[in-house]
N, C-alpha and C positions, 0 to 999 in steps of 0.2 A: 667126226662130225664135219659136215660141209661148212666152209667158211662163210658163205652167204647166210646160213642158218644161225651161226654165232652172231653175226652182225644184226640179223633180224631180231634175235632174242635180246641183244643189248639195246637196240632201238626201242623194243617193247618196254624194257625196264625204265629207260630214260623218259619216254613219252608217257608211261604210266605214272611216273613220279612228278614230272614238271607241273602238272595241273594242281597237285596238292600244294606245292610250293607257291604257285601263282595265287591260289586261293588264300594262303597265309599272307602273301604280300598285299593283296587287295582288301582283305577283310579287316574291318575295324576291330574285331576281336583279337587280331594278331598284330600285323604291321600297319595296316590302314593306309597304304600308299594310294589306293585308287587305281583303276584300270590304266589310265594314261601313263602315270609314272612307273607302274610295274612293267608296262610294255616298253617304255624307253629304257629302263634298266635291263630288261630282257635283251634288247638289241645290243647293249654293251656286251653282255655275255655271249651272244651269238657272234659278234665281231671277234671277240677274243678267241672263241673256239675255232671258227673258220680261219682266222688269221694264223693260229698255231698250226692247224691242219695244212694250210697252204705252205707255210714255212717249212714244215717237216716232210711234206709229201715229195716223193720222187717221181711223181707223175709227169709225163711229157707235156709240154705246153701245147695246147691245141690251137689250131688256126680258128679264131673266132669269126664266124660268119654272121650275117644279119639274122638268119634263121636261128642259129644257136643262141645269139644274144637275146632275141625275142623270146625264145623258149625259156632261157635261164631267168630272165627278168620276170616273165609271166609266172614262173614257178614261185619266185619270191613274193610277188604281189598276191597271188592266190593264198599262199601260206600265211602271209601277214594279215590278210583280210580275215582268214579263219581264226587267227590268234586274236585279232581285235574283237571279233564277235564272241570268242570264248571269254576274254577278259571282261567284256561288257556283261556277259551272262553271269559270271561269278561275282562281278562287282555289283550286280543288282540282286544278289541273293541266291543264285542257283547253288544247289548242293552238288559237290563234285561227284558224289555217288549216283546222281541222276543225270547230270550233264554229260559225263563221259560216255555212257552207253548210247546216248542220243547222238552226239557228234561222231561217234565211231561207226554210225551207219554210213559214214563216208566210204567205208569199204565197198558198199554197193555201187557208189558212183565210180570208184576206181576200177572195180571189176567190169562194169558196163563200158566205161571209156577204154579200158584195156582191150576188150573184145571189139568194140566198134571202131576206135581210132587206130589202135596199134595192131589190129588183126591178130590178137593173141587168142585164137580160136581154140577152145578146149575140145578134147575128144569126148565121146559120149559119157564115159565114167566120170570125167572131171566136170562135165556139164551138170550131171545129176548131183554131185557133191556141191557144186556152186549154187544150184537152185535150193537145195536143202539148207545150206549154210546161210544163204540170203534170206530165206523165210525166217530162220531162227534169229538172224540179226534184226530184222524188222520187228519181229515179235518182241524181242528184248527191248528195243527202243520204245515201242508202244507201252510195254509193261512199266518201264521206269518213268515214263513221261506223265503218267497219271497220278 
């Protein structure tokens, strides 16, 4: 199995699980922290994981440029905003089983930006699969939102 696929599957398991824990943290039925405190504690977990990764990584130290700093910080800001909105959604009563299919329509945005911004142009067969998959993603999001 290709290593990138192993990492992709592990990220799928982690991202598929974290929202259930987030719902438990913010729900009055379980921990009752509320979105703000759950997000703050989540940041502690993020710092711990990335700190351990940085300490254990054998990666060469990159020369950080203005462009790479802006891209890295923008990544964090966009991810954090998405998390804030997810916490607000579950904190105001969203069911995880309905929320996740809706926010996972983010796949469409990533695919479009990958094609338009990163020039990751698919061949014809890939384009057909992308279109079919995109239609299914949108249909799933619509079905669970109702």
